[in-house]
Backbone as XML, in Angstrom:
<?xml version="1.0"?>
<chain id="A" units="angstrom">
  <residue number="1" name="MET">
    <atom name="N" x="0.939" y="-1.693" z="-0.051"/>
    <atom name="CA" x="0.096" y="0.035" z="0.090"/>
    <atom name="C" x="0.684" y="1.340" z="0.158"/>
  </residue>
  <residue number="2" name="LYS">
    <atom name="N" x="0.328" y="1.896" z="-0.970"/>
    <atom name="CA" x="0.983" y="3.787" z="-0.838"/>
    <atom name="C" x="0.144" y="4.505" z="-0.058"/>
  </residue>
  <residue number="3" name="LEU">
    <atom name="N" x="0.516" y="5.559" z="0.323"/>
    <atom name="CA" x="-0.434" y="6.317" z="0.770"/>
    <atom name="C" x="-0.020" y="8.213" z="-0.003"/>
  </residue>
  <residue number="4" name="LEU">
    <atom name="N" x="-0.560" y="8.660" z="-0.722"/>
    <atom name="CA" x="-0.635" y="9.688" z="-1.667"/>
    <atom name="C" x="-1.332" y="10.795" z="-0.824"/>
  </residue>
  <residue number="5" name="LEU">
    <atom name="N" x="-0.245" y="11.779" z="-0.652"/>
    <atom name="CA" x="-1.104" y="12.915" z="0.073"/>
    <atom name="C" x="-0.522" y="14.497" z="-0.845"/>
  </residue>
  <residue number="6" name="ARG">
    <atom name="N" x="-1.713" y="14.982" z="-0.901"/>
    <atom name="CA" x="-1.256" y="16.543" z="-2.172"/>
    <atom name="C" x="-1.514" y="17.627" z="-0.869"/>
  </residue>
  <residue number="7" name="ARG">
    <atom name="N" x="-1.116" y="18.357" z="-0.654"/>
    <atom name="CA" x="-1.084" y="19.585" z="-0.131"/>
    <atom name="C" x="-2.196" y="20.771" z="-1.038"/>
  </residue>
  <residue number="8" name="ASN">
    <atom name="N" x="-2.974" y="21.498" z="-0.725"/>
    <atom name="CA" x="-3.339" y="22.091" z="-1.192"/>
    <atom name="C" x="-3.792" y="23.674" z="-0.553"/>
  </residue>
  <residue number="9" name="GLN">
    <atom name="N" x="-3.858" y="24.696" z="-1.046"/>
    <atom name="CA" x="-4.332" y="26.138" z="-0.479"/>
    <atom name="C" x="-5.094" y="26.877" z="-1.660"/>
  </residue>
  <residue number="10" name="LYS">
    <atom name="N" x="-6.345" y="27.130" z="-1.042"/>
    <atom name="CA" x="-7.285" y="28.692" z="-2.158"/>
    <atom name="C" x="-7.306" y="29.690" z="-1.556"/>
  </residue>
  <residue number="11" name="SER">
    <atom name="N" x="-7.284" y="30.433" z="-1.555"/>
    <atom name="CA" x="-8.196" y="32.175" z="-1.321"/>
    <atom name="C" x="-9.708" y="31.881" z="-1.211"/>
  </residue>
  <residue number="12" name="GLY">
    <atom name="N" x="-10.626" y="32.515" z="-0.606"/>
    <atom name="CA" x="-11.957" y="32.634" z="-0.912"/>
    <atom name="C" x="-12.189" y="33.775" z="-1.285"/>
  </residue>
  <residue number="13" name="LEU">
    <atom name="N" x="-13.161" y="34.613" z="-1.264"/>
    <atom name="CA" x="-13.714" y="35.879" z="-1.832"/>
    <atom name="C" x="-13.448" y="37.052" z="-1.245"/>
  </residue>
  <residue number="14" name="ILE">
    <atom name="N" x="-13.249" y="36.811" z="0.513"/>
    <atom name="CA" x="-12.799" y="37.788" z="0.860"/>
    <atom name="C" x="-11.384" y="37.654" z="1.526"/>
  </residue>
  <residue number="15" name="GLY">
    <atom name="N" x="-10.747" y="36.699" z="0.880"/>
    <atom name="CA" x="-8.797" y="36.779" z="1.094"/>
    <atom name="C" x="-8.933" y="35.572" z="1.705"/>
  </residue>
  <residue number="16" name="LYS">
    <atom name="N" x="-9.593" y="34.759" z="2.652"/>
    <atom name="CA" x="-9.505" y="34.185" z="3.914"/>
    <atom name="C" x="-8.555" y="32.385" z="3.310"/>
  </residue>
  <residue number="17" name="VAL">
    <atom name="N" x="-7.684" y="32.090" z="3.629"/>
    <atom name="CA" x="-7.218" y="31.018" z="2.884"/>
    <atom name="C" x="-7.392" y="29.896" z="3.615"/>
  </residue>
  <residue number="18" name="SER">
    <atom name="N" x="-8.154" y="28.756" z="2.839"/>
    <atom name="CA" x="-8.213" y="27.735" z="3.120"/>
    <atom name="C" x="-6.993" y="26.608" z="2.527"/>
  </residue>
  <residue number="19" name="PHE">
    <atom name="N" x="-7.068" y="25.638" z="3.344"/>
    <atom name="CA" x="-6.101" y="24.762" z="3.021"/>
    <atom name="C" x="-6.755" y="22.988" z="3.092"/>
  </residue>
  <residue number="20" name="THR">
    <atom name="N" x="-6.467" y="22.520" z="2.121"/>
    <atom name="CA" x="-7.171" y="21.071" z="1.632"/>
    <atom name="C" x="-5.704" y="20.051" z="1.338"/>
  </residue>
  <residue number="21" name="LEU">
    <atom name="N" x="-6.214" y="18.693" z="2.396"/>
    <atom name="CA" x="-5.188" y="18.044" z="2.092"/>
    <atom name="C" x="-6.261" y="16.475" z="1.042"/>
  </residue>
  <residue number="22" name="ASP">
    <atom name="N" x="-5.606" y="16.276" z="0.275"/>
    <atom name="CA" x="-6.134" y="15.235" z="-0.772"/>
    <atom name="C" x="-5.247" y="13.915" z="0.051"/>
  </residue>
  <residue number="23" name="VAL">
    <atom name="N" x="-6.099" y="12.943" z="0.320"/>
    <atom name="CA" x="-5.607" y="11.834" z="0.951"/>
    <atom name="C" x="-5.818" y="10.239" z="-0.441"/>
  </residue>
  <residue number="24" name="ARG">
    <atom name="N" x="-5.273" y="9.427" z="-0.590"/>
    <atom name="CA" x="-5.695" y="8.310" z="-1.621"/>
    <atom name="C" x="-4.444" y="7.542" z="-1.318"/>
  </residue>
  <residue number="25" name="ALA">
    <atom name="N" x="-5.202" y="6.061" z="-1.550"/>
    <atom name="CA" x="-4.141" y="4.896" z="-1.330"/>
    <atom name="C" x="-3.842" y="3.896" z="-2.671"/>
  </residue>
  <residue number="26" name="GLU">
    <atom name="N" x="-2.928" y="3.854" z="-2.508"/>
    <atom name="CA" x="-2.576" y="3.136" z="-4.462"/>
    <atom name="C" x="-2.458" y="1.502" z="-3.602"/>
  </residue>
  <residue number="27" name="LEU">
    <atom name="N" x="-3.625" y="0.730" z="-3.782"/>
    <atom name="CA" x="-3.538" y="-0.433" z="-3.303"/>
    <atom name="C" x="-3.135" y="-1.679" z="-4.319"/>
  </residue>
  <residue number="28" name="SER">
    <atom name="N" x="-2.701" y="-3.041" z="-4.128"/>
    <atom name="CA" x="-2.256" y="-3.918" z="-4.972"/>
    <atom name="C" x="-3.409" y="-4.612" z="-4.960"/>
  </residue>
  <residue number="29" name="ALA">
    <atom name="N" x="-3.464" y="-5.420" z="-6.213"/>
    <atom name="CA" x="-4.694" y="-6.318" z="-6.540"/>
    <atom name="C" x="-5.004" y="-7.325" z="-5.606"/>
  </residue>
  <residue number="30" name="ASP">
    <atom name="N" x="-3.552" y="-7.690" z="-4.483"/>
    <atom name="CA" x="-3.776" y="-8.590" z="-3.736"/>
    <atom name="C" x="-4.463" y="-7.990" z="-2.599"/>
  </residue>
  <residue number="31" name="GLU">
    <atom name="N" x="-3.817" y="-6.710" z="-2.419"/>
    <atom name="CA" x="-4.466" y="-5.899" z="-0.946"/>
    <atom name="C" x="-5.909" y="-5.510" z="-1.595"/>
  </residue>
  <residue number="32" name="GLN">
    <atom name="N" x="-6.423" y="-5.360" z="-2.576"/>
    <atom name="CA" x="-7.598" y="-5.290" z="-2.725"/>
    <atom name="C" x="-8.945" y="-6.272" z="-2.791"/>
  </residue>
  <residue number="33" name="ARG">
    <atom name="N" x="-7.901" y="-7.568" z="-3.086"/>
    <atom name="CA" x="-8.955" y="-8.733" z="-2.532"/>
    <atom name="C" x="-9.049" y="-8.917" z="-1.218"/>
  </residue>
  <residue number="34" name="ASN">
    <atom name="N" x="-7.983" y="-8.799" z="-0.524"/>
    <atom name="CA" x="-8.150" y="-9.145" z="1.174"/>
    <atom name="C" x="-8.857" y="-7.944" z="1.737"/>
  </residue>
  <residue number="35" name="ILE">
    <atom name="N" x="-9.199" y="-6.464" z="1.060"/>
    <atom name="CA" x="-10.207" y="-5.535" z="1.561"/>
    <atom name="C" x="-11.343" y="-6.423" z="1.361"/>
  </residue>
  <residue number="36" name="ALA">
    <atom name="N" x="-12.048" y="-6.743" z="0.252"/>
    <atom name="CA" x="-13.198" y="-7.318" z="-0.189"/>
    <atom name="C" x="-13.174" y="-8.691" z="0.548"/>
  </residue>
  <residue number="37" name="LYS">
    <atom name="N" x="-12.590" y="-9.729" z="0.762"/>
    <atom name="CA" x="-12.552" y="-10.861" z="1.397"/>
    <atom name="C" x="-12.762" y="-10.706" z="2.738"/>
  </residue>
  <residue number="38" name="TYR">
    <atom name="N" x="-12.149" y="-9.745" z="3.486"/>
    <atom name="CA" x="-12.496" y="-9.746" z="4.860"/>
    <atom name="C" x="-13.409" y="-8.607" z="5.211"/>
  </residue>
  <residue number="39" name="LYS">
    <atom name="N" x="-13.890" y="-8.149" z="4.289"/>
    <atom name="CA" x="-14.562" y="-6.720" z="4.376"/>
    <atom name="C" x="-14.493" y="-5.462" z="5.517"/>
  </residue>
  <residue number="40" name="LEU">
    <atom name="N" x="-13.082" y="-5.243" z="5.122"/>
    <atom name="CA" x="-12.479" y="-4.286" z="5.536"/>
    <atom name="C" x="-12.671" y="-2.949" z="5.128"/>
  </residue>
  <residue number="41" name="GLY">
    <atom name="N" x="-13.755" y="-2.622" z="4.116"/>
    <atom name="CA" x="-13.275" y="-1.462" z="3.566"/>
    <atom name="C" x="-14.304" y="-0.348" z="4.658"/>
  </residue>
  <residue number="42" name="GLY">
    <atom name="N" x="-15.461" y="-0.635" z="5.240"/>
    <atom name="CA" x="-15.747" y="0.045" z="6.113"/>
    <atom name="C" x="-14.693" y="0.330" z="7.488"/>
  </residue>
  <residue number="43" name="THR">
    <atom name="N" x="-14.202" y="-0.138" z="7.405"/>
    <atom name="CA" x="-13.110" y="-0.159" z="8.649"/>
    <atom name="C" x="-12.579" y="1.424" z="9.084"/>
  </residue>
  <residue number="44" name="MET">
    <atom name="N" x="-12.786" y="1.944" z="9.969"/>
    <atom name="CA" x="-12.916" y="3.563" z="10.131"/>
    <atom name="C" x="-11.177" y="3.396" z="10.526"/>
  </residue>
  <residue number="45" name="LEU">
    <atom name="N" x="-10.694" y="4.644" z="9.624"/>
    <atom name="CA" x="-9.366" y="4.436" z="10.174"/>
    <atom name="C" x="-8.572" y="6.084" z="10.790"/>
  </residue>
  <residue number="46" name="TYR">
    <atom name="N" x="-9.561" y="7.235" z="10.618"/>
    <atom name="CA" x="-9.475" y="8.141" z="11.104"/>
    <atom name="C" x="-10.820" y="8.882" z="11.364"/>
  </residue>
  <residue number="47" name="GLU">
    <atom name="N" x="-11.362" y="9.628" z="12.582"/>
    <atom name="CA" x="-12.466" y="10.366" z="13.061"/>
    <atom name="C" x="-11.764" y="11.803" z="13.407"/>
  </residue>
  <residue number="48" name="ARG">
    <atom name="N" x="-12.003" y="12.768" z="12.994"/>
    <atom name="CA" x="-12.005" y="14.060" z="13.727"/>
    <atom name="C" x="-12.454" y="13.656" z="15.060"/>
  </residue>
  <residue number="49" name="GLU">
    <atom name="N" x="-13.298" y="13.758" z="15.822"/>
    <atom name="CA" x="-14.012" y="13.858" z="16.834"/>
    <atom name="C" x="-15.225" y="12.640" z="16.981"/>
  </residue>
  <residue number="50" name="LYS">
    <atom name="N" x="-15.299" y="11.871" z="18.027"/>
    <atom name="CA" x="-16.223" y="10.908" z="18.127"/>
    <atom name="C" x="-17.346" y="11.349" z="18.892"/>
  </residue>
  <residue number="51" name="ILE">
    <atom name="N" x="-18.668" y="10.795" z="19.021"/>
    <atom name="CA" x="-19.805" y="11.134" z="19.452"/>
    <atom name="C" x="-19.434" y="10.497" z="20.738"/>
  </residue>
  <residue number="52" name="LEU">
    <atom name="N" x="-19.676" y="11.129" z="22.203"/>
    <atom name="CA" x="-20.087" y="10.874" z="23.668"/>
    <atom name="C" x="-21.428" y="10.197" z="23.451"/>
  </residue>
  <residue number="53" name="ASP">
    <atom name="N" x="-22.252" y="10.836" z="23.626"/>
    <atom name="CA" x="-23.925" y="10.751" z="23.902"/>
    <atom name="C" x="-24.392" y="10.364" z="23.065"/>
  </residue>
  <residue number="54" name="PRO">
    <atom name="N" x="-24.530" y="9.340" z="22.283"/>
    <atom name="CA" x="-25.319" y="9.477" z="20.675"/>
    <atom name="C" x="-26.987" y="9.383" z="20.894"/>
  </residue>
  <residue number="55" name="GLY">
    <atom name="N" x="-27.349" y="9.690" z="22.048"/>
    <atom name="CA" x="-29.181" y="10.100" z="22.320"/>
    <atom name="C" x="-29.955" y="9.268" z="22.203"/>
  </residue>
  <residue number="56" name="LYS">
    <atom name="N" x="-31.202" y="8.953" z="22.510"/>
    <atom name="CA" x="-31.921" y="8.536" z="22.115"/>
    <atom name="C" x="-33.227" y="8.543" z="21.346"/>
  </residue>
  <residue number="57" name="GLY">
    <atom name="N" x="-34.076" y="8.144" z="20.473"/>
    <atom name="CA" x="-35.097" y="8.624" z="19.985"/>
    <atom name="C" x="-34.984" y="9.595" z="18.933"/>
  </residue>
  <residue number="58" name="LEU">
    <atom name="N" x="-35.892" y="9.784" z="18.515"/>
    <atom name="CA" x="-35.761" y="11.138" z="17.340"/>
    <atom name="C" x="-34.831" y="12.119" z="17.309"/>
  </residue>
  <residue number="59" name="LEU">
    <atom name="N" x="-34.909" y="12.793" z="18.578"/>
    <atom name="CA" x="-34.167" y="13.734" z="18.749"/>
    <atom name="C" x="-32.180" y="13.106" z="18.468"/>
  </residue>
  <residue number="60" name="GLY">
    <atom name="N" x="-32.320" y="12.002" z="19.198"/>
    <atom name="CA" x="-30.985" y="11.371" z="19.149"/>
    <atom name="C" x="-30.135" y="10.941" z="17.468"/>
  </residue>
  <residue number="61" name="ALA">
    <atom name="N" x="-31.567" y="10.223" z="16.847"/>
    <atom name="CA" x="-31.163" y="10.104" z="15.331"/>
    <atom name="C" x="-30.812" y="11.190" z="14.448"/>
  </residue>
  <residue number="62" name="ALA">
    <atom name="N" x="-31.566" y="12.490" z="15.040"/>
    <atom name="CA" x="-31.250" y="13.779" z="14.635"/>
    <atom name="C" x="-29.823" y="14.307" z="14.995"/>
  </residue>
  <residue number="63" name="SER">
    <atom name="N" x="-29.415" y="14.542" z="16.091"/>
    <atom name="CA" x="-28.324" y="14.546" z="16.267"/>
    <atom name="C" x="-27.116" y="14.008" z="15.963"/>
  </residue>
  <residue number="64" name="ARG">
    <atom name="N" x="-27.305" y="12.411" z="15.936"/>
    <atom name="CA" x="-26.202" y="11.601" z="15.237"/>
    <atom name="C" x="-26.150" y="12.020" z="13.852"/>
  </residue>
  <residue number="65" name="LEU">
    <atom name="N" x="-27.293" y="12.052" z="13.012"/>
    <atom name="CA" x="-27.108" y="12.648" z="11.543"/>
    <atom name="C" x="-26.267" y="13.735" z="11.138"/>
  </residue>
  <residue number="66" name="ALA">
    <atom name="N" x="-26.532" y="14.724" z="12.003"/>
    <atom name="CA" x="-26.498" y="16.282" z="12.221"/>
    <atom name="C" x="-24.560" y="15.987" z="12.574"/>
  </residue>
  <residue number="67" name="PHE">
    <atom name="N" x="-23.875" y="15.157" z="13.186"/>
    <atom name="CA" x="-23.056" y="14.916" z="13.553"/>
    <atom name="C" x="-21.867" y="14.620" z="12.815"/>
  </residue>
  <residue number="68" name="LYS">
    <atom name="N" x="-22.550" y="13.496" z="12.376"/>
    <atom name="CA" x="-21.660" y="12.669" z="10.979"/>
    <atom name="C" x="-21.685" y="13.289" z="9.926"/>
  </residue>
  <residue number="69" name="MET">
    <atom name="N" x="-22.779" y="14.465" z="9.424"/>
    <atom name="CA" x="-22.118" y="15.455" z="8.350"/>
    <atom name="C" x="-21.221" y="15.992" z="8.627"/>
  </residue>
  <residue number="70" name="MET">
    <atom name="N" x="-20.905" y="16.502" z="9.703"/>
    <atom name="CA" x="-20.124" y="17.765" z="10.294"/>
    <atom name="C" x="-18.744" y="17.669" z="10.640"/>
  </residue>
  <residue number="71" name="ASN">
    <atom name="N" x="-19.039" y="15.803" z="10.522"/>
    <atom name="CA" x="-17.467" y="15.566" z="11.249"/>
    <atom name="C" x="-16.638" y="14.261" z="10.051"/>
  </residue>
  <residue number="72" name="LEU">
    <atom name="N" x="-15.458" y="14.851" z="10.391"/>
    <atom name="CA" x="-14.530" y="14.219" z="9.273"/>
    <atom name="C" x="-14.277" y="12.559" z="9.635"/>
  </residue>
  <residue number="73" name="SER">
    <atom name="N" x="-14.124" y="11.647" z="9.061"/>
    <atom name="CA" x="-14.248" y="10.526" z="8.973"/>
    <atom name="C" x="-13.701" y="9.496" z="7.623"/>
  </residue>
  <residue number="74" name="ILE">
    <atom name="N" x="-12.297" y="8.924" z="7.681"/>
    <atom name="CA" x="-11.830" y="8.355" z="6.800"/>
    <atom name="C" x="-11.710" y="6.696" z="6.801"/>
  </residue>
  <residue number="75" name="SER">
    <atom name="N" x="-12.617" y="6.034" z="6.016"/>
    <atom name="CA" x="-12.694" y="4.547" z="6.137"/>
    <atom name="C" x="-11.776" y="4.155" z="4.705"/>
  </residue>
  <residue number="76" name="VAL">
    <atom name="N" x="-11.374" y="3.065" z="5.112"/>
    <atom name="CA" x="-10.373" y="2.042" z="4.155"/>
    <atom name="C" x="-11.307" y="2.304" z="2.892"/>
  </residue>
  <residue number="77" name="ASP">
    <atom name="N" x="-13.075" y="2.270" z="2.394"/>
    <atom name="CA" x="-13.042" y="2.928" z="1.410"/>
    <atom name="C" x="-12.815" y="4.227" z="0.494"/>
  </residue>
  <residue number="78" name="ASP">
    <atom name="N" x="-12.817" y="5.482" z="1.661"/>
    <atom name="CA" x="-12.821" y="6.414" z="1.355"/>
    <atom name="C" x="-11.176" y="6.500" z="1.204"/>
  </residue>
  <residue number="79" name="LEU">
    <atom name="N" x="-10.034" y="6.072" z="1.827"/>
    <atom name="CA" x="-8.887" y="6.042" z="0.996"/>
    <atom name="C" x="-8.884" y="5.623" z="-0.379"/>
  </residue>
  <residue number="80" name="ALA">
    <atom name="N" x="-9.287" y="4.438" z="-0.236"/>
    <atom name="CA" x="-9.135" y="3.579" z="-1.611"/>
    <atom name="C" x="-9.612" y="4.669" z="-2.923"/>
  </residue>
  <residue number="81" name="LYS">
    <atom name="N" x="-10.852" y="5.291" z="-3.069"/>
    <atom name="CA" x="-11.323" y="6.033" z="-3.428"/>
    <atom name="C" x="-10.321" y="7.315" z="-3.441"/>
  </residue>
  <residue number="82" name="GLY">
    <atom name="N" x="-9.840" y="7.950" z="-2.275"/>
    <atom name="CA" x="-9.413" y="9.228" z="-2.432"/>
    <atom name="C" x="-10.441" y="10.310" z="-1.778"/>
  </residue>
  <residue number="83" name="LYS">
    <atom name="N" x="-10.156" y="10.991" z="-0.744"/>
    <atom name="CA" x="-10.780" y="11.898" z="-0.045"/>
    <atom name="C" x="-10.048" y="13.254" z="0.437"/>
  </residue>
  <residue number="84" name="GLN">
    <atom name="N" x="-10.540" y="14.158" z="0.072"/>
    <atom name="CA" x="-10.349" y="15.672" z="0.553"/>
    <atom name="C" x="-10.896" y="15.901" z="1.745"/>
  </residue>
  <residue number="85" name="VAL">
    <atom name="N" x="-9.660" y="16.763" z="2.675"/>
    <atom name="CA" x="-10.181" y="16.870" z="4.095"/>
    <atom name="C" x="-9.675" y="18.688" z="3.857"/>
  </residue>
  <residue number="86" name="GLU">
    <atom name="N" x="-10.777" y="18.744" z="4.405"/>
    <atom name="CA" x="-10.508" y="20.832" z="4.379"/>
    <atom name="C" x="-9.944" y="21.129" z="5.767"/>
  </residue>
  <residue number="87" name="CYS">
    <atom name="N" x="-9.024" y="21.800" z="5.845"/>
    <atom name="CA" x="-8.682" y="22.033" z="7.238"/>
    <atom name="C" x="-8.583" y="23.789" z="7.502"/>
  </residue>
  <residue number="88" name="LYS">
    <atom name="N" x="-8.538" y="24.468" z="8.860"/>
    <atom name="CA" x="-8.337" y="25.686" z="8.629"/>
    <atom name="C" x="-7.767" y="26.338" z="9.004"/>
  </residue>
  <residue number="89" name="ASP">
    <atom name="N" x="-6.608" y="25.598" z="9.044"/>
    <atom name="CA" x="-5.072" y="26.284" z="9.321"/>
    <atom name="C" x="-3.890" y="24.928" z="8.723"/>
  </residue>
  <residue number="90" name="ILE">
    <atom name="N" x="-3.009" y="25.205" z="8.364"/>
    <atom name="CA" x="-1.630" y="24.619" z="8.306"/>
    <atom name="C" x="-1.032" y="24.014" z="9.207"/>
  </residue>
  <residue number="91" name="VAL">
    <atom name="N" x="-1.459" y="24.061" z="10.717"/>
    <atom name="CA" x="-1.545" y="23.055" z="11.973"/>
    <atom name="C" x="-1.886" y="22.298" z="11.671"/>
  </residue>
  <residue number="92" name="GLU">
    <atom name="N" x="-3.286" y="22.421" z="11.645"/>
    <atom name="CA" x="-4.488" y="21.437" z="11.694"/>
    <atom name="C" x="-3.996" y="20.432" z="10.539"/>
  </residue>
  <residue number="93" name="MET">
    <atom name="N" x="-3.910" y="20.946" z="9.648"/>
    <atom name="CA" x="-3.464" y="19.852" z="8.050"/>
    <atom name="C" x="-2.678" y="18.892" z="8.510"/>
  </residue>
  <residue number="94" name="LEU">
    <atom name="N" x="-1.704" y="19.378" z="9.205"/>
    <atom name="CA" x="-0.288" y="18.795" z="9.636"/>
    <atom name="C" x="-0.797" y="17.727" z="10.314"/>
  </residue>
  <residue number="95" name="ALA">
    <atom name="N" x="-1.460" y="17.736" z="11.397"/>
    <atom name="CA" x="-1.895" y="17.118" z="12.533"/>
    <atom name="C" x="-2.664" y="15.764" z="11.865"/>
  </residue>
  <residue number="96" name="VAL">
    <atom name="N" x="-3.782" y="16.683" z="10.846"/>
    <atom name="CA" x="-4.548" y="15.267" z="10.402"/>
    <atom name="C" x="-3.918" y="14.269" z="9.992"/>
  </residue>
  <residue number="97" name="GLU">
    <atom name="N" x="-2.575" y="15.145" z="9.228"/>
    <atom name="CA" x="-2.234" y="14.399" z="8.016"/>
    <atom name="C" x="-1.153" y="12.807" z="8.730"/>
  </residue>
  <residue number="98" name="ASP">
    <atom name="N" x="-0.661" y="13.471" z="9.615"/>
    <atom name="CA" x="-0.111" y="12.734" z="10.616"/>
    <atom name="C" x="-0.690" y="11.727" z="11.491"/>
  </residue>
  <residue number="99" name="GLN">
    <atom name="N" x="-2.268" y="12.353" z="11.807"/>
    <atom name="CA" x="-2.851" y="11.255" z="12.234"/>
    <atom name="C" x="-3.390" y="9.827" z="11.567"/>
  </residue>
  <residue number="100" name="ILE">
    <atom name="N" x="-3.484" y="10.174" z="9.974"/>
    <atom name="CA" x="-3.686" y="9.374" z="8.892"/>
    <atom name="C" x="-2.733" y="8.808" z="8.166"/>
  </residue>
  <residue number="101" name="LYS">
    <atom name="N" x="-1.156" y="9.278" z="8.715"/>
    <atom name="CA" x="-0.109" y="8.381" z="8.801"/>
    <atom name="C" x="-0.309" y="7.447" z="9.133"/>
  </residue>
  <residue number="102" name="GLU">
    <atom name="N" x="-0.338" y="7.663" z="10.539"/>
    <atom name="CA" x="-0.358" y="6.306" z="11.698"/>
    <atom name="C" x="-1.396" y="5.355" z="11.734"/>
  </residue>
  <residue number="103" name="ALA">
    <atom name="N" x="-2.898" y="5.726" z="10.864"/>
    <atom name="CA" x="-3.666" y="4.989" z="10.917"/>
    <atom name="C" x="-3.284" y="4.017" z="9.385"/>
  </residue>
  <residue number="104" name="CYS">
    <atom name="N" x="-2.822" y="4.641" z="8.666"/>
    <atom name="CA" x="-2.295" y="4.064" z="7.724"/>
    <atom name="C" x="-1.246" y="2.572" z="7.720"/>
  </residue>
  <residue number="105" name="GLU">
    <atom name="N" x="-0.464" y="3.331" z="8.695"/>
    <atom name="CA" x="0.615" y="2.163" z="8.896"/>
    <atom name="C" x="0.224" y="0.780" z="9.986"/>
  </residue>
  <residue number="106" name="THR">
    <atom name="N" x="-0.598" y="1.114" z="10.663"/>
    <atom name="CA" x="-1.649" y="0.257" z="11.229"/>
    <atom name="C" x="-2.443" y="-0.782" z="10.445"/>
  </residue>
  <residue number="107" name="PHE">
    <atom name="N" x="-3.255" y="-0.197" z="9.526"/>
    <atom name="CA" x="-3.804" y="-0.633" z="8.414"/>
    <atom name="C" x="-3.119" y="-1.991" z="7.614"/>
  </residue>
  <residue number="108" name="ALA">
    <atom name="N" x="-1.826" y="-1.127" z="7.295"/>
    <atom name="CA" x="-0.900" y="-1.668" z="6.457"/>
    <atom name="C" x="-0.779" y="-3.193" z="7.192"/>
  </residue>
  <residue number="109" name="ALA">
    <atom name="N" x="-0.320" y="-3.192" z="8.668"/>
    <atom name="CA" x="-0.010" y="-4.312" z="9.572"/>
    <atom name="C" x="-0.963" y="-5.045" z="9.455"/>
  </residue>
  <residue number="110" name="VAL">
    <atom name="N" x="-2.234" y="-4.721" z="9.037"/>
    <atom name="CA" x="-3.474" y="-5.967" z="9.070"/>
    <atom name="C" x="-3.905" y="-6.091" z="7.904"/>
  </residue>
  <residue number="111" name="LEU">
    <atom name="N" x="-3.355" y="-5.629" z="6.558"/>
    <atom name="CA" x="-3.060" y="-6.171" z="5.464"/>
    <atom name="C" x="-2.111" y="-6.965" z="5.221"/>
  </residue>
  <residue number="112" name="ARG">
    <atom name="N" x="-0.985" y="-7.092" z="5.920"/>
    <atom name="CA" x="-0.035" y="-7.827" z="5.853"/>
    <atom name="C" x="-0.462" y="-9.226" z="6.776"/>
  </residue>
  <residue number="113" name="ALA">
    <atom name="N" x="-1.083" y="-8.842" z="7.475"/>
    <atom name="CA" x="-1.463" y="-10.185" z="8.467"/>
    <atom name="C" x="-2.448" y="-11.149" z="7.379"/>
  </residue>
  <residue number="114" name="ALA">
    <atom name="N" x="-3.782" y="-9.902" z="6.933"/>
    <atom name="CA" x="-4.164" y="-10.843" z="6.308"/>
    <atom name="C" x="-3.891" y="-11.576" z="5.176"/>
  </residue>
  <residue number="115" name="ALA">
    <atom name="N" x="-2.829" y="-10.861" z="4.273"/>
    <atom name="CA" x="-2.115" y="-12.012" z="3.062"/>
    <atom name="C" x="-1.510" y="-13.416" z="4.134"/>
  </residue>
  <residue number="116" name="THR">
    <atom name="N" x="-1.268" y="-13.293" z="5.195"/>
    <atom name="CA" x="-0.721" y="-14.733" z="5.547"/>
    <atom name="C" x="-1.544" y="-15.701" z="5.914"/>
  </residue>
  <residue number="117" name="PHE">
    <atom name="N" x="-3.161" y="-15.570" z="6.131"/>
    <atom name="CA" x="-3.861" y="-16.343" z="6.345"/>
    <atom name="C" x="-3.393" y="-17.770" z="5.867"/>
  </residue>
  <residue number="118" name="GLY">
    <atom name="N" x="-3.526" y="-18.913" z="5.942"/>
    <atom name="CA" x="-3.739" y="-20.013" z="5.185"/>
    <atom name="C" x="-2.449" y="-20.247" z="5.119"/>
  </residue>
  <residue number="119" name="GLY">
    <atom name="N" x="-1.252" y="-19.826" z="5.331"/>
    <atom name="CA" x="-0.113" y="-20.076" z="5.129"/>
    <atom name="C" x="0.559" y="-20.067" z="6.439"/>
  </residue>
  <residue number="120" name="GLU">
    <atom name="N" x="2.071" y="-19.540" z="6.193"/>
    <atom name="CA" x="3.204" y="-19.095" z="7.529"/>
    <atom name="C" x="4.035" y="-18.273" z="7.219"/>
  </residue>
  <residue number="121" name="GLU">
    <atom name="N" x="4.477" y="-17.584" z="8.231"/>
    <atom name="CA" x="5.462" y="-16.684" z="8.256"/>
    <atom name="C" x="6.720" y="-16.863" z="9.226"/>
  </residue>
  <residue number="122" name="VAL">
    <atom name="N" x="7.887" y="-16.535" z="8.554"/>
    <atom name="CA" x="8.904" y="-17.090" z="9.596"/>
    <atom name="C" x="9.572" y="-15.539" z="9.616"/>
  </residue>
  <residue number="123" name="ILE">
    <atom name="N" x="9.902" y="-15.960" z="11.268"/>
    <atom name="CA" x="10.125" y="-14.446" z="11.654"/>
    <atom name="C" x="11.761" y="-14.769" z="12.403"/>
  </residue>
  <residue number="124" name="GLU">
    <atom name="N" x="12.906" y="-14.370" z="11.763"/>
    <atom name="CA" x="14.223" y="-14.353" z="12.300"/>
    <atom name="C" x="14.464" y="-13.337" z="13.327"/>
  </residue>
  <residue number="125" name="PHE">
    <atom name="N" x="15.148" y="-13.847" z="14.833"/>
    <atom name="CA" x="15.554" y="-13.194" z="15.109"/>
    <atom name="C" x="17.222" y="-13.329" z="15.320"/>
  </residue>
  <residue number="126" name="ALA">
    <atom name="N" x="17.975" y="-12.261" z="15.432"/>
    <atom name="CA" x="19.446" y="-12.392" z="15.854"/>
    <atom name="C" x="19.832" y="-12.534" z="17.043"/>
  </residue>
</chain>
């Protein structure tokens, strides 16, 4: 798996600069097969915030829907297709980038483990 990152900035009508980070994973055919085989597409790799109290009933459902629409989350499927993340400043963009890199390292380990099922792995210690 390769992680492709592209940083961009754009100016708004009133001169305010916004920052975007485009993220996409380049996956091998074997990695794509393992993602499909083990149903890993919905696996959440990054969430900007988590909802602490989901609430109950109709009001809870409405608040969960609003939270989901406003919150940034990146799943394996999002990463495979590519996703654009808008950030308020460079510091936030770099923090998001670091967290996505860390999540991708963990997911790469999951893909390596998925590739070894039905076989064996030899680990040599010096």
